[in-house]
N, C-alpha and C positions, 0 to 999 in steps of 0.2 A: 661505483668498484665492484666487483669477478659478483657474477652472479650462481656458483661453482663451490665449490670447497674442495680443499686439497685434499689430497691417499696417494696413497704409496702405490705404485708401480714400475713399469717400464715407462723411461722416456727416453728412449735410446736414438728414436729421429731428432729430437728438439735437439739432444743432445752430439747429429751428425752433424747439424741442421748449425747447431751454435759456433763447433769446433771449424766448422766448413769454410761461415760469414768470416772467421776471423785470420783466416787463414794456418788452419793451424798451428797460433800460435800461442804459448798456455796464456803468458800475461795477458793479453787482447781477450779470449776467452777469459779471465775469470775475471776479468774490468765487467765483460757485457751480461756476464750473472749477476755482479753487484750490482750494476745496472737497472739490471731487470727488478734485483730483490728489495732496493732503496727505493724503484719507482711502485712497489704494491705494500711495503712496508712503512713507506715513510713518504708519501704521491707528495709534500709541498716542500722538500729538501730540493733547492734546484740542482741541477745536472746539466752538463753538456751537451751545444745536438751535437747529436749520433751518425754520421754522413757515414752510409753507403756506395761505395766509388767499385766505379770497374768497366773499364771502354766495354770488354764484352756484352755481349747480351747473352739474357737467359742463365744467367747464373745463382742468380736468386735471391739480390737485391727488394724485390718488391713481394716476393715471400717474406718477408720481416713485418711487413703489415696486416696478415694473414697471422701471423703467430699471436704479434698484438689485438687486433683482434679481437680473437680467441682469448688471451690471459685478461684484459682492458674491457670487456662488453663495447659497449658506447662510448665508452672515453674514450675515443680514438675513432679524427677526422681522416679521411683523405681528399689533401685540399691539389686545386691542379697549380701551377706553380703564378699564370696566368692570375687564379681567385685572388691568390696569396699576394700578387701584388697591387689588388687594390684594395682603397681605403674601408670596407665592411670585407669585417672580418667575424660577424655574429655567428656563421655556420662555424665557425672550429676554433674562436676564443674563450671558452668555458669547459672544452676536450681536455684530458690529460696529453691525449699525444697526438698532433698533427705531424701529419705523413704527407710530403710534398717528394713527390712522385715525378725524376728527369729534369732535377733542380738545372743543365745545363741551355734550358728555354728563359728563362727569366730575361725579362727583355732589360729592366736600370736595373744592374749589378750591383751599384755604389747605396742604390737606396736599399732594396734586399737588403745588402750586406749591415746598414744600418742597422736596418728594425730589428736583425735579427739578435745584433749582438744589442739594445734595446730590452730588448726581452727575454734572454734567456737567463737575467738574474735579476729582473724588475719585478716586482710583491705583487705589484697590482700591471691595468691591460688598460687600453678605451674601446670600448666594445661599443662600435659603427654598427649603424645597422642603418640599413637605406630608408630614409623617408621617415627615424627618430632620432630625438636628442639621447647623442653620443652620455653617457656615461662611461664611472671606474667602476668597476670589481677585481677583487684577489684574483691572482696570476700559479697557476700552478701547471702552467704547460712544461712542455718538451715536444722539441723539434725534430723525428725522424726524418732522411734526407735521404737519399736516390740521386746518383747523377754519371751518365755514362760515358763523362769525360774527366779528368783528371787533373784541368787546369781553364783557366776564365770564368769559372762558369761563377764566381764568386770569389775577391780577395779575402786571404787565408795569412795572417804571419807564423813564422817558423816559434814564438813565444807564446801563441796564444793559447789560452787554456778555454777553451768557449765551444771547441769543439776533440769531437772523439769521432777516426780517421778512421775506417774500416776496408781497407782495400780488397774487393771475394773481387777471388781467382772464379776460373772456370772450374763447370764443372766436375768436371774429366780428370781433374789438376791435383783432385782432391777426395777421391770417389776407393 
């Protein structure tokens, strides 16, 4: 876990950023704070997949990776959509956060959707390393994804509880 100690200080830049990616919605902002706090204090608690979406580029979606890395250090792994689709998962299966940027580039949407639905609440994962036998290991990971498309990259039902979706606005609309 983190190699830092919490201390009192100014966090206005981070607060402003989190308020931005929650589009000024106080309920979503509080939910995101809870998400981060639970991830720090109770890392084994299962949480939904966090999805940051916006049609626009340069909104700050990928900045969330930098924030997670600053907080959780080496327990955050960035994975390309192509690598996530592969069966080999040793790169990310032991990380606390798996960050997948540009999910709209997923090719097999149905297979990836099923994979995510299974992994979000499962207590174990099968670690697949190329050229080695597979093994089941404890799984406490969380997925954070970004997309420049709100539709079509993965099917999400309206009643689905496995997703926390943040529609990130253009930066100038929240400054």
